[in-house]
N, C-alpha and C positions, 0 to 999 in steps of 0.2 A: 669688113666690120658687120655685118647683120650676124654671123652667127657668134664674135667675140659679147656682143651685146647680149644677146641670147644665152652666151653661158655665163656672162655675170649677171643676168638675171635670175639663174638656177643656182647658182651659188654664193650669190649674199645672205639670199634666206638658208639653205645651209649651215654655212657658216656660225652665222648669228643665231639659228635654231641649238646649235650644238653648245653655244657659249652661252646661253638662258640653260639649259640641262648644265652643264658644268658649274653654273654660279647656283644653282641648290644649294649644293655642298660649302660654297661660301659666299661674304658677300659680294656685289659686287665689283669686281677691279675699276673700271671707265666707265663712264653713266651713259646710258645711249646704247644705240644698235652697232657702230661701228667699234667699240671696246668690245662689247659679247662678239661681235666678228673675228675682231684679235683672240678673244678666248679660248670661240671654236678653232682657229688655226691652231693654234696650240694643242687643244685637247685631241682633235680629231690626229695630227702630225704624232703625239706621243700614241695612242689608237694603236697606228699605224705602222710604227718601227714594232711595238712588241707583236702585232700580228705578220708582218716580215720574217720574224725569225722562223716561224711558222708554214707562210700560207704566201704564194707569188702575191701580188697585190692585183689583184684581175678585176674583172668588170663586176664578177661576185662578192667582193669585200665594197668594191663602192656601192650598189646598188642599195644595201643596208645602210649608208650611212647616209648618205642623198634622203633614204623617208625618212625617219628618224628625224634630222635633222630640218624635213619640211613640214613635217608635224608641229615640233615642238614650236617653230617661230609660226605657222598659223593659230597651234592652241591659247597660246601667249599672246595672239595677237600683237605680236612686233612694228608689221607694217604701218600700224598707227603714227608710231613715237618716229619713225623714222619720217613719212612722208607730214607729219606736222613741223619739224625741223627743213627740208629740205624744198618745201611751200615755200618758205620766205629767202631763199635764196636758192630760188629756180633760175633763173640766169645763170648765176656763175657755177652752177651744177652740170645744168646743159651742155653749157661752152666747154667746161674742164673735159667733162666725159666722150666728148666729140673730140676733142685735139688727144685726149687718150687715146681712144677705138681707133684714130686714126693713123698715131704709132706705132700703135700696137700693132698694125696688121703689116706691116715689111719685113721682107726679109730677114733669119735674123743673119747678127753679123760678128759675132763675136766666137771667135776659135775654140773656147772653151764648152760653146753651145753642141758641137759635131767633138768634139774629140773628151770631154768629159761627161755635162749633161745629158745631154739624150745615150749615150752608151749604160752612165748611172742607172736614168731612168728604163730605158728597155729589160735588165738586168734585173729591174727591181718588180716590173709586172710580169716579166714570164718567169722568173726563179723567188724573189724576193730575194734577203740578206742572204751567202755564200761565204762558208765560212773560208779564209782563205782567199778570195777574189781577186785579190792586189798583187796574188801571183801571176794573175793575167797581166794584169795593168797596174803600174802603183796608184794611178790616179781613181781609180775604183774604189780605193782603198778608203777613200774619205767617206762615199756614201752618205751626204749632207743631209740632215733632216729634213730639210728643205726639198728634195728630189727626192726622199719617202710623201710627201704631202703632196707636190705633184703629181709622181706616180699613179696614188689611189684616185687622183680624178683625172686622171688621163683616157678615160674608155667614153664614158658616155659623155661628161661634162666638159671636158677639155682637152677636146685627142688631136689638136693643137701645141700646145704645152705653153700654154698665154697667162698660165697662174698665176705671173707678175703682174699684168694686165687688172685681174678681180683685184688683186690688195696696193693695187694703187686706186681703185675706185674706192674700197675699204678704208682706206688713209683721206682721201678726198672727202668723206661722208666725215671721219674722224674731225675732222681742220673745220668743216662747214659748224659740225654736232656741238663743237667744244668753242669755237670761235680764235681758234690759235692761229689767225689770218697769215702772218709771218713764215708758214710753213706751207703758205700756198706757192712761194720762192723757189722751192725747192725741187718740184715737182718737173717743173721743163728740163732740169739735168737726168731726174731721177726716169725721166721718160726713155735714157735712151737703153735703160736695163729691159721694158716693156715686150722685145721681140724674144727673150730666152727667157729659163727659168733659173736666171742668175740668184744666188744664195747670196750675193752682193746687195739688190733691192731691199729685202726684206731686214737683213740685221738693220739696213741702214734706220727703215721704217721703224722698225719697234726699235733700234734707240733713244731716235729722237722720241719717240712715241711716253718710252721709261723716262728719262729724262725732262720730258715737259712733266710728268707727273709727280718727277719727284722734288721738282724746281715747284710745284702746286700744293708740295705736302702729303699727298694721298697717306695713306693710314694706312690702308692695307698690305704689310708687309712681305702677307705669305705669299700673295697673288704678284707682287712687284717683284720678289727673288725672283718666281716660280718663272716669269718672264724673261727677265738676264739669264736664267739657266738656258731658256728655250735658246733664246739670243746665241750665245755661246754654245749650243751643241749645233745651230747651223752651221755657225762658223767659227771656231776657234781664236780667230785672230783678236776677236770683240771681247777680249777675257776682259777688257775695262766696264761692262756695264754688271755682271756681278761682283766685279771689287765693288764699285761703287753704291749698288744694291745695298751689298754687304755692311760697308762703311754706315748709309744711311740708317740704316735698320737698326745696329749697333750703336753708333756714336748721335744721331740726332732723332730721330724715334723712338728711339730707346727700347727695344721689344726684343723680349726675348729669343734664343735660340733656335725654339721652338717653330716658330715662324719661319725660319730653312730648310725646316728638314723639304716641303716639297720641291723645292727649285735645286737641294741636293740629291733627290732620289733622281729630278732628270738629267743632273750630269751624270750620278753611277751608271741611268742606264746607255748614255751617252759614253761611257767609255766602253762598256760592256759591249754593246754596238760595235767600236771602233776594231777592240780587241779580237773579235769574230770576224770581220773581214778582213781586219789589217794588219793584227797581229799585238802590235802596242794600242795602250790606251790612249795618245793623244796623234792623228796622220798628219803630218809624216814626219813627227817625231819620234827615236827608237828608244823610248825614255819610258821605265818601268817593263821590261822583259820580265814576262811570265812563263818563258821557255815554251810557249805551246809549238806545236808542231807546224804549223801552217803557216808563221810568220815570216816573210820576203828576207829572201838570201841579203847577206850584209853587204857583198857587194853590190847588187841594184840599189840599193838604199843609200850607198854610197857616190853613187851615179848619181840618183835623184838629189842628193848634196849639193854635189857639183854642178851640177844643172840647178840648183836653184840661184847656189854664189851667179854664177853668167847671167842669172834673168838680174840678179839684184843690179847690176852693169850693162842691163838690157841689151846684152849679148856684143858689147862695142871692147870688151877684150879676152884675152885666151884663158883660160883658168890656169895656166902656168904663169902669164903675167901678172892674176889678182894674188896667186900668196908670194910673190917677189915685195909687193905693196908693202909701203912700211905704216904707222900708222896713221900719218898726215895723207896719205894716199888714199887710203880708206875712203877717209871721211872727201878729201879736195875732189879724186874720180866719180863719187859719186853724184855728188853736186854739181858739179861741172859736165853731166853725161852732153853728148853731141843732141839736141831733137828737144824736145817738149818736154820731155822725163825730166830732164834738169830742171827747168821751170817749176813741176810739179814740187822737187824736191827740194829746192830753195824754199817754196811756200810753202812746203809743210813745215820747214825746220824757224819759218819767220812767224807764220803762224802762235804753233808752241809759246814761240816767247812771246809775242805780243798778250796770247792769252794769261801768260804766266802774270807781266803786268798790270794786267787787268784784274786777275784773284785777288792778288796783295792788294790794289787800293781801293777794291771793292770791300773785303776782310767780311767775305761773308762765307758759314761754316760748308752750305753746300757745294757753293764756286769752287771752295777748296778739294770739296770730298772727289768733287770730278775731274779737279786738274791732275789729284795724286791719281786715281784710278786711267789717267789718259797716261801720265808717263809711264805708270810702269807697263801700259801697252807699249809707248810708241821704244820703249829701253827693248823690251823682248824680240816688239817685228826688226828693228834695226839690226838687234841681233842674228836672226837668226836667217833672214830674209826681207831685206828694206826695197818691196816692189810699192813704187806706187797705189798697186791697188788693195795692201795691205793696209792702208791708212787713210783711204779715200774719205771712210766715215768719221775721223776727226776735223777735218773740214767742217760737213753739213752741222756738227754740235755747237761747237766751237764758232762757231755764225748765228746760229739759233740764239743761245745764249746769250751774245753779244747785241744782238738785237730783237729780240726775244720784243721790248719795248717800247721802240720805236720808230715801227713799219705798221702804220693804221692798216685797215681796214682799204683803204681807199690806195695807199701806195701798192700794198700787198698783192692784192684782184688786178692793178695797170702792171706791175712788173710779171704777173703771170702770163696776164694776155701780151705779150708781148714778146718775151722769154719763151711760151709755149706754140705761139707762130712761128716765132723764127726757128725751132727748132724742127717741126713741122715744114718748115721751109729746105732745111740741112738735110732729111731724111728723105726727101720728095725730089732735091738736087744735088745728091752728093757729091756733085764735081766739085761743091762753092770749097766741100771743107777737103778735099782731095787737091787741087790748087792752095791753099791760103796755108792749110795747116798740114804739108806733106808728113811730118814725122810724126806724126798719128795713124797708122796703120793699118786701126780698124779701120781708116774711111777710108781706103781703096778696096774693103769688101762689104760695103752697106749695097744692096740691091738697090734696083730703078721699082718707081714704082710701078705698079699693072692693074689695072682695072679690074680683074680679080680680086684685090682687096676688099671692091666694094661689099664683096658676099661674103667672103672667108679670106685668113690670113694667107701670106705666100709663106711654104716652107719648100725645104730644096728635097729631092729625090736623087736618090746615086744606084743602090743596088746592085752594084758591081762586086766581084768579089771572087777568090780561088779557095779552095778547099785544100789542106795539105793535113799532113798528121805525123808527129814524136812520139815514141812512144805508144802509150795507151789514148792521148790527146790527141782527137782531130778537132780543127777548127777553122775557122775562116780566116780569112784577110780579104780586106777591100783594094780591089784592083787596081792598081796605076792613080791611087791616092789615098794620101797619108790617116785619114780619117775613116772609124770604122762606124759612123753614126746609124746608117738602117745595114751595115750589113748581120746576115740571121748570127745569133749565138750558138756556140760558144766565137769571137772575133775580138782577132788581137789587132791591135795599131802598127804601123810598120816600124817606128821609128823604138817602143818596145819590142817587138820579135829581134828587130836587133840587137837590142844591150843585152837580150837573153841569150844569145845566142851566142856573143863576144864571149861572155861569161863561161861557158858552156854547164848555165843553170839553164834549168826549162822547167813550167809548169806541169804537174801530171795529177791527175786527177786520183781523190782519195779511194774516187769506188767508181770505175771504169764504166757501170749502167748506171749512175746517179750526179748527173751534175751540181745536185743540190748539197752534196754530203762535201763537196770542196775543192781546193786545191791545195799542193803541195810543192815547195821546190826539192827540184830531183839533178844531183850530177850527175849529166851527161854521159851513159858508156860510148865506147867509138862508134857503136854503130848506129847511136843517136844523133850523134855530133853531126855526123856524117849525113843525116835525113838532114839535120837543122842546116847543115852547111847549102846543100841543097837549094832549100824552100827560097833562103836567103837571098841565095845567086839567083833564081827564079826570079821575087818577087824583083830587083834589081834590073834584071834584061827586060822587064816587062817595062821598064820607065825608057830604057835605049831604043826599043822596037820604035815610040811614038814621036823619036829624034828625027 
């Protein structure tokens, strides 16, 4: 916790300083230091996306960013405004910050942390953006902008990858500065995302901030739409946010198209990044084929698509069974899955129906714009992959819009205190969740409290691997473990290795002497196929030896 606090005390001034620098080009988006910190997050993220095309995000890119941020923070005396606001609510801030740091200090437990977040960040810190890196593991093709942001600060400022805890602190300051107390009630749930650099947390927080600014009729639509585009760049399933801002700009505030240009540039940069790493504009959809040589093989994409369908039904049906579903079966079986996900799916549909009725009764143009945007997003998610993690943000936004005028400061603070302590108790005694909600699988991966957490957050280490070669590609595979979160690069996850070998398609380096030149897919010749089959057999035998 102590090191997390030091990290936050360093990064908040850096972010605020960069926000102050960026706002010299336009008027402030949100008043207060938290608003400038949000602007700083977006500015630094875009800067590092561009940088990563040419350089790895190493300590040499981090140090100049820290120096510039601190310079503008102290030069503009931003600390005075911060102290002025927090001194009025120091009890709430201190208590909430203590809960936040405590929860963020636990072991990461989201499986994507090991299979996606950390491997992505390590690629960015060691090589930057790599052409066709999705050929090694399709998930690497995402290269979320949030992971670029985390990668840039992962050396001196945040080596434990707890940037989400810093974002939660900024959000807490935003709530206090703007006295939007209802949002305090969301923080206890969001604390579940504080141990990993999950992109779900920033998109939920920033979408709530953007929604609040639209409801307050913020007229700075240039930065408003830019922020919405930034949210989309972090996670494309948040398409409803730029859609809502687009309608808000043109139909409610009635600004011209020129205010949308900065946001459009961010979206264009997002497309370019995806084409460079994945081969198509939007991951993982194979739409907009430009014919680049490094795009993944179609059979690999088809395998990924089948897996997404299986995940939609929580792996409770085979792909063949799902293919035989009637139109009604698709809906019925999704709504009535075994376990907690069924309840989430039903609640999602009921929430949308309730909010539709609420908007019709209120007859408010802003609410109507947000409803239409949410329905567009929901329709797209239900078509492509109706996994609950893709629509969890809908619950937060609708709850905020419905309850924002009905929760006083007293109720919000009291509710936060009770839920925050309860969440800390669940993390402290994960057996409670494992016993009473056994279908919530992530509960079984929560680590136990360790006394060292008072000093530093808990992190896992494994670092056991074997090295193999196929063609001109020499790579590492984690030994007797499915994920390669701390395996030296270039690394393969077991599941993707097996998929590649089965299809007879395998990644090869474009330049055998330079990984940064990227990877392409190649059809294996008989000798290479024999090499790959031998490797797959050895990986499987390693597990048999442990039985």
